[in-house]
Backbone as numpy.savetxt, mean C-alpha at the origin, in Angstrom:
# Nx Ny Nz CAx CAy CAz Cx Cy Cz
39.16 1.51 -33.03 38.00 2.83 -33.94 38.97 4.33 -33.33
38.60 4.46 -34.59 39.86 6.24 -34.31 39.42 6.86 -32.54
39.95 8.23 -33.09 40.27 9.10 -32.13 38.47 10.00 -32.03
37.52 10.36 -33.58 36.75 10.74 -33.43 35.41 9.85 -33.09
35.86 8.22 -33.50 34.70 7.67 -33.13 34.29 7.43 -31.76
34.70 7.88 -31.07 35.56 7.05 -29.62 35.31 8.77 -28.69
35.19 9.81 -29.06 34.96 10.79 -28.43 33.32 11.06 -28.47
32.71 10.28 -29.70 31.33 10.90 -30.21 30.36 9.88 -29.20
30.88 8.29 -28.90 30.80 7.00 -28.26 30.60 8.01 -26.87
32.01 8.06 -26.20 32.18 8.83 -25.07 30.85 9.79 -24.75
30.77 10.98 -26.15 29.82 11.34 -25.27 27.83 10.95 -25.17
27.69 10.06 -26.33 26.54 9.26 -25.99 26.44 8.48 -24.64
27.58 7.90 -24.26 27.78 7.26 -22.91 27.74 8.35 -22.41
28.09 9.86 -22.18 27.74 10.90 -20.78 26.49 11.21 -21.36
25.53 11.74 -22.33 24.21 12.08 -22.16 23.46 11.10 -21.83
23.79 9.13 -22.16 22.75 8.38 -21.52 22.64 8.26 -19.96
23.99 8.44 -19.77 23.59 8.94 -18.14 22.98 9.72 -17.33
22.87 11.44 -18.00 22.69 11.70 -18.02 21.23 12.78 -17.56
20.75 11.72 -18.90 19.48 11.41 -19.08 18.71 10.88 -18.02
19.54 9.86 -17.92 18.63 8.47 -16.96 18.36 8.89 -15.07
19.41 9.42 -14.98 19.87 10.05 -13.71 19.53 11.38 -12.96
19.03 11.89 -14.55 18.82 13.17 -14.05 17.30 13.35 -14.30
16.10 12.12 -14.73 15.08 12.04 -15.61 14.17 12.26 -14.20
13.27 12.68 -14.04 11.93 12.63 -13.23 12.50 12.18 -11.92
12.44 12.94 -10.80 12.64 13.53 -9.59 11.53 12.00 -8.39
13.07 11.60 -8.00 12.19 10.57 -7.01 12.93 10.62 -5.94
11.33 11.61 -5.10 11.76 11.47 -4.21 12.55 10.23 -2.51
13.31 10.67 -2.14 13.29 9.43 -0.93 12.09 9.30 0.34
12.51 8.36 0.25 10.51 7.78 1.93 11.99 8.18 2.79
10.60 8.75 4.09 11.06 8.97 4.88 11.22 7.27 5.88
11.49 7.61 7.36 11.54 6.34 7.63 9.74 5.78 7.85
9.22 6.35 7.70 7.66 6.12 8.14 7.61 4.91 6.70
8.38 5.91 5.16 7.73 5.52 3.97 8.39 3.73 3.68
9.79 4.12 4.72 10.62 2.93 4.19 9.52 1.95 5.20
9.41 1.95 6.11 8.40 1.23 6.96 7.45 0.98 6.12
6.48 1.50 5.59 5.36 1.20 4.63 5.73 0.06 3.31
6.71 0.86 2.43 6.45 -0.19 1.54 8.18 -0.97 1.69
8.43 -1.64 2.41 9.37 -2.67 3.11 8.33 -4.40 2.50
7.70 -4.39 2.61 6.21 -5.29 2.32 5.62 -4.94 2.06
4.31 -6.19 1.89 3.52 -6.17 0.98 2.76 -6.54 2.84
1.35 -6.05 3.22 0.37 -5.63 4.05 -0.62 -7.08 4.14
-0.80 -8.31 5.72 -2.04 -8.81 5.09 -2.59 -8.72 6.34
-4.21 -8.50 5.98 -5.11 -8.22 6.92 -4.58 -9.12 7.95
-4.93 -9.18 8.95 -5.32 -9.85 10.40 -6.25 -10.23 10.39
-6.66 -11.16 10.68 -8.27 -11.49 9.91 -9.22 -11.62 11.60
-8.72 -12.13 12.29 -9.07 -12.71 14.14 -8.62 -11.26 15.07
-7.96 -10.03 14.19 -7.74 -9.09 14.72 -8.98 -7.53 14.36
-8.51 -7.99 13.33 -10.23 -6.96 12.71 -11.08 -7.57 12.59
-11.47 -9.32 13.36 -13.32 -9.33 14.12 -12.92 -8.66 15.23
-12.28 -9.12 15.82 -11.95 -8.84 17.36 -12.30 -7.48 17.92
-11.61 -5.85 16.90 -11.26 -4.57 16.98 -13.33 -4.50 16.46
-13.94 -5.63 15.69 -15.38 -5.85 15.83 -16.40 -5.73 16.63
-16.21 -6.73 16.79 -16.77 -7.46 18.31 -16.74 -6.77 19.37
-15.39 -5.77 19.78 -15.24 -5.38 20.85 -15.65 -4.07 20.64
-16.31 -3.13 19.41 -16.69 -2.21 18.76 -18.37 -2.51 19.42
-18.62 -2.98 18.94 -20.29 -4.33 19.80 -20.40 -4.18 20.67
-19.86 -4.55 21.71 -19.53 -4.88 23.07 -19.59 -3.18 23.69
-18.90 -2.86 23.51 -19.08 -1.36 24.14 -20.12 -0.58 23.37
-20.74 -1.10 22.37 -22.30 -0.11 21.67 -23.49 -0.49 22.88
-23.07 -1.69 22.86 -24.63 -2.48 23.01 -24.88 -3.14 24.07
-23.38 -4.05 24.96 -22.97 -4.96 25.90 -23.84 -6.44 25.42
-23.88 -6.11 24.66 -23.50 -8.02 23.57 -21.59 -7.57 23.82
-21.21 -9.19 24.14 -19.78 -9.34 24.11 -19.74 -11.25 22.82
-18.90 -10.56 22.40 -18.76 -11.78 21.26 -17.32 -12.50 21.22
-17.29 -13.24 21.33 -15.65 -14.00 21.22 -15.21 -14.45 19.51
-15.45 -14.44 18.79 -15.62 -15.06 16.88 -14.06 -14.75 16.88
-13.75 -15.92 16.75 -12.60 -16.21 15.51 -13.21 -17.85 15.00
-11.67 -17.21 13.53 -12.20 -17.40 12.09 -11.09 -19.25 12.59
-10.91 -20.21 12.26 -10.03 -21.25 12.91 -10.31 -22.07 11.99
-9.21 -23.07 12.13 -9.53 -24.46 10.62 -9.62 -23.98 9.08
-10.15 -24.47 8.88 -10.33 -24.62 7.34 -11.23 -22.57 6.78
-11.66 -23.01 7.57 -13.01 -21.01 7.56 -11.68 -20.02 7.88
-10.39 -19.87 8.59 -9.65 -19.39 8.48 -8.78 -19.21 7.40
-8.45 -20.28 7.06 -7.97 -20.93 5.81 -8.33 -19.76 4.21
-9.61 -20.59 4.01 -10.22 -19.21 3.04 -10.75 -18.38 3.21
-10.50 -17.79 5.04 -10.97 -15.75 4.95 -9.27 -15.72 4.60
-8.29 -16.28 5.14 -6.83 -15.72 4.88 -6.36 -15.47 3.03
-6.92 -16.87 2.30 -6.85 -16.92 1.16 -7.54 -15.54 0.13
-9.20 -15.56 0.26 -10.09 -14.41 0.19 -9.64 -12.76 0.38
-8.77 -12.67 1.75 -8.44 -11.89 2.37 -7.42 -10.71 1.37
-6.02 -11.67 0.30 -5.97 -10.32 -0.01 -4.05 -9.43 0.67
-3.92 -8.39 -0.20 -2.96 -8.15 0.63 -2.75 -6.35 0.16
-1.80 -5.52 1.06 -1.87 -4.54 0.07 -0.35 -4.13 0.70
-0.34 -3.73 -0.80 1.67 -2.51 -0.85 1.37 -1.64 -1.70
2.07 -1.27 -1.11 1.94 0.11 -1.54 3.74 0.70 -2.11
4.02 1.16 -2.63 5.05 1.46 -3.62 5.34 2.25 -4.46
6.09 2.57 -5.04 6.47 3.22 -6.07 5.74 3.28 -7.69
5.12 4.27 -8.61 4.82 3.10 -9.37 5.43 3.12 -10.80
5.31 2.49 -10.94 5.99 1.37 -12.20 6.38 1.64 -13.56
5.20 2.73 -13.87 5.65 3.25 -14.68 5.83 5.29 -15.12
5.45 5.11 -13.80 5.91 7.18 -13.93 7.08 6.88 -12.27
8.45 6.75 -11.92 8.91 6.31 -10.31 8.97 7.79 -9.58
8.36 8.85 -9.86 8.00 10.08 -9.16 7.14 9.86 -8.14
5.81 8.34 -8.88 4.38 9.03 -8.79 4.26 7.49 -7.07
3.63 7.47 -6.37 4.05 6.27 -5.61 2.32 6.05 -5.92
2.61 5.08 -5.21 0.91 3.91 -5.95 0.77 2.70 -5.18
-0.15 1.73 -4.77 -0.92 1.26 -4.44 -1.58 -0.20 -5.01
-0.82 -1.23 -4.06 -2.04 -2.80 -4.93 -2.99 -2.58 -3.92
-4.42 -2.92 -4.23 -5.01 -3.45 -3.35 -5.83 -4.70 -3.34
-4.88 -6.30 -3.42 -5.78 -6.95 -3.98 -5.62 -8.12 -2.60
-7.45 -8.52 -3.31 -7.61 -9.36 -3.32 -8.08 -10.97 -3.26
-7.79 -11.96 -2.85 -8.21 -12.95 -2.89 -6.21 -13.71 -3.35
-6.47 -15.02 -4.11 -4.81 -15.69 -4.18 -4.37 -16.00 -5.75
-3.97 -15.72 -6.06 -3.07 -16.55 -7.78 -4.15 -16.34 -8.61
-4.85 -17.21 -9.13 -6.04 -16.82 -10.38 -7.58 -15.99 -9.97
-7.80 -16.19 -8.83 -9.19 -16.15 -8.26 -9.02 -14.89 -7.78
-8.01 -13.94 -7.89 -7.56 -12.70 -6.85 -7.84 -11.36 -8.06
-8.21 -10.13 -8.13 -8.65 -8.45 -8.82 -7.77 -7.79 -7.60
-7.84 -7.08 -8.39 -7.05 -6.06 -7.60 -7.30 -4.70 -8.26
-7.59 -3.86 -6.50 -7.62 -2.18 -7.11 -6.53 -1.17 -7.26
-5.64 -0.58 -7.97 -4.88 0.23 -8.48 -5.31 1.50 -7.61
-4.34 2.02 -7.27 -4.08 3.19 -7.01 -2.81 4.42 -6.75
-2.79 5.75 -6.01 -1.68 6.62 -5.55 -1.97 7.04 -4.48
-1.33 7.01 -3.70 -1.61 7.35 -2.44 0.09 8.23 -1.73
0.02 9.04 -1.04 0.87 10.04 -0.60 0.82 9.77 1.35
1.66 10.43 1.74 1.36 11.06 3.04 1.23 12.30 3.15
-0.30 12.32 4.59 -0.87 13.93 4.18 0.46 14.22 5.13
0.97 15.65 5.75 2.32 16.42 5.81 3.23 16.34 7.42
2.39 15.86 8.06 3.18 15.17 9.04 3.26 13.52 9.00
2.80 13.29 8.17 3.07 11.52 8.14 1.71 10.64 9.18
1.60 11.90 9.34 -0.05 10.95 10.51 -1.22 10.41 9.78
-0.79 10.02 8.76 -2.35 9.59 7.59 -1.49 9.22 6.22
-2.44 8.45 5.86 -2.09 8.13 4.30 -2.98 8.52 3.64
-3.01 9.25 2.68 -4.00 9.61 1.55 -4.37 9.06 0.38
-5.11 7.69 0.39 -5.41 7.36 -0.91 -6.21 7.64 -1.85
-5.76 7.50 -3.06 -6.71 7.35 -4.59 -6.98 6.83 -4.97
-8.55 5.82 -5.03 -8.76 4.89 -5.89 -8.43 5.09 -7.85
-8.14 3.51 -8.55 -7.85 4.30 -9.59 -9.15 3.92 -9.89
-10.30 4.59 -10.74 -11.69 3.83 -11.28 -11.19 3.18 -12.22
-10.81 2.53 -13.39 -10.71 2.16 -15.03 -11.32 2.37 -15.63
-13.15 2.83 -15.06 -14.66 2.52 -16.12 -13.89 3.84 -17.12
-14.55 5.18 -15.46 -13.62 6.55 -15.77 -12.87 7.05 -16.32
-11.54 6.38 -15.86 -10.55 7.01 -16.80 -10.23 8.00 -15.64
-9.82 7.97 -14.38 -9.51 8.83 -13.75 -10.16 8.35 -12.67
-9.80 9.14 -11.48 -9.08 8.85 -9.76 -10.60 9.18 -9.07
-11.13 7.93 -8.62 -12.09 8.52 -7.40 -11.65 9.57 -6.61
-12.43 10.02 -5.25 -12.15 10.94 -4.09 -11.16 10.39 -3.24
-10.10 11.40 -3.50 -9.45 10.51 -2.10 -9.80 10.33 -0.63
-9.14 9.27 -0.08 -9.68 8.50 1.34 -8.74 8.50 2.35
-9.09 9.23 2.90 -7.64 8.99 4.50 -7.88 8.14 5.72
-6.69 7.91 5.53 -6.40 6.73 7.08 -5.59 7.69 7.75
-5.40 7.19 8.97 -5.00 7.41 10.05 -3.82 6.57 10.39
-2.61 6.68 10.15 -2.19 5.56 10.89 -1.85 5.58 12.37
-2.83 4.64 11.96 -2.81 4.38 14.43 -1.38 3.55 14.61
-0.21 2.57 14.16 0.91 1.22 14.80 1.11 1.57 12.85
2.88 1.64 13.55 3.05 0.91 11.64 5.15 1.34 12.34
4.86 -0.01 12.07 5.94 -0.90 12.80 6.70 -1.53 11.89
7.58 -2.78 11.94 8.23 -3.70 10.69 6.84 -4.51 10.77
6.72 -4.76 11.88 5.64 -6.21 12.47 4.07 -6.00 12.52
3.75 -4.49 12.23 1.85 -4.53 12.54 1.72 -3.18 11.55
0.68 -2.94 10.39 0.42 -1.70 10.01 -0.88 -2.06 10.72
-1.49 -0.40 11.43 -3.00 -0.72 12.02 -3.31 0.77 11.53
-4.22 0.79 10.37 -4.41 2.00 9.92 -6.29 2.10 10.25
-6.88 3.58 10.23 -7.92 3.72 10.39 -8.25 5.01 9.35
-9.50 4.31 9.19 -10.60 5.57 8.20 -11.34 6.69 8.62
-10.94 6.95 7.34 -11.38 8.38 8.19 -13.55 8.32 8.38
-13.85 8.68 9.85 -15.16 8.45 9.55 -15.65 7.33 10.37
-14.62 6.45 10.45 -15.14 5.01 11.15 -14.31 4.79 12.46
-15.18 4.02 13.24 -14.36 3.68 14.08 -13.64 2.08 15.11
-13.38 0.75 13.64 -12.47 0.23 13.85 -11.39 0.00 13.03
-10.28 0.30 13.29 -8.90 0.48 12.57 -9.24 -0.73 11.63
-7.87 -0.91 10.70 -7.83 -2.23 10.07 -6.62 -2.92 10.86
-5.67 -4.57 10.53 -4.98 -4.10 11.03 -4.29 -5.22 10.04
-2.88 -4.87 9.96 -2.29 -5.72 8.96 -0.86 -6.18 9.69
-1.16 -7.74 8.89 0.73 -8.01 9.61 1.85 -7.66 7.80
2.86 -8.08 8.32 3.73 -8.48 6.85 3.49 -9.50 6.15
3.59 -9.66 5.25 2.51 -10.91 4.30 3.79 -11.70 4.25
């Protein structure tokens, strides 16, 4: 390769490097963001049922101790699916999520975009409506607890939080 060819190849490689490294501003995750996106989250069905029955007990005085066990628990876990937060595959400057119901061929997914509120005490989720070709109205979930072992979200306007464990 002659000197001109080498210079041209070097210039082309530099241009590609600059284009790739400077394209799209990808924000760094905070500690909460790293915890949230480190794993897929699976609903803790028995904890969620207990939260609902505890709420019924406190409002009606009726005590219920319902737990999913055996085959019923396996079916419930199979249908519960998962919740995954991360960067959008098509645009790394956006944050997206997938709420999956079921497993394998019997699964269905809901996609959307998410962001933290200003002080990272809540997650704002915007589900994508494929039929309408646009986002639905945002839904805010207060972060009750977030650790490597547990995620607890409380949907705005509800009494009972949703409890998730790492998948």
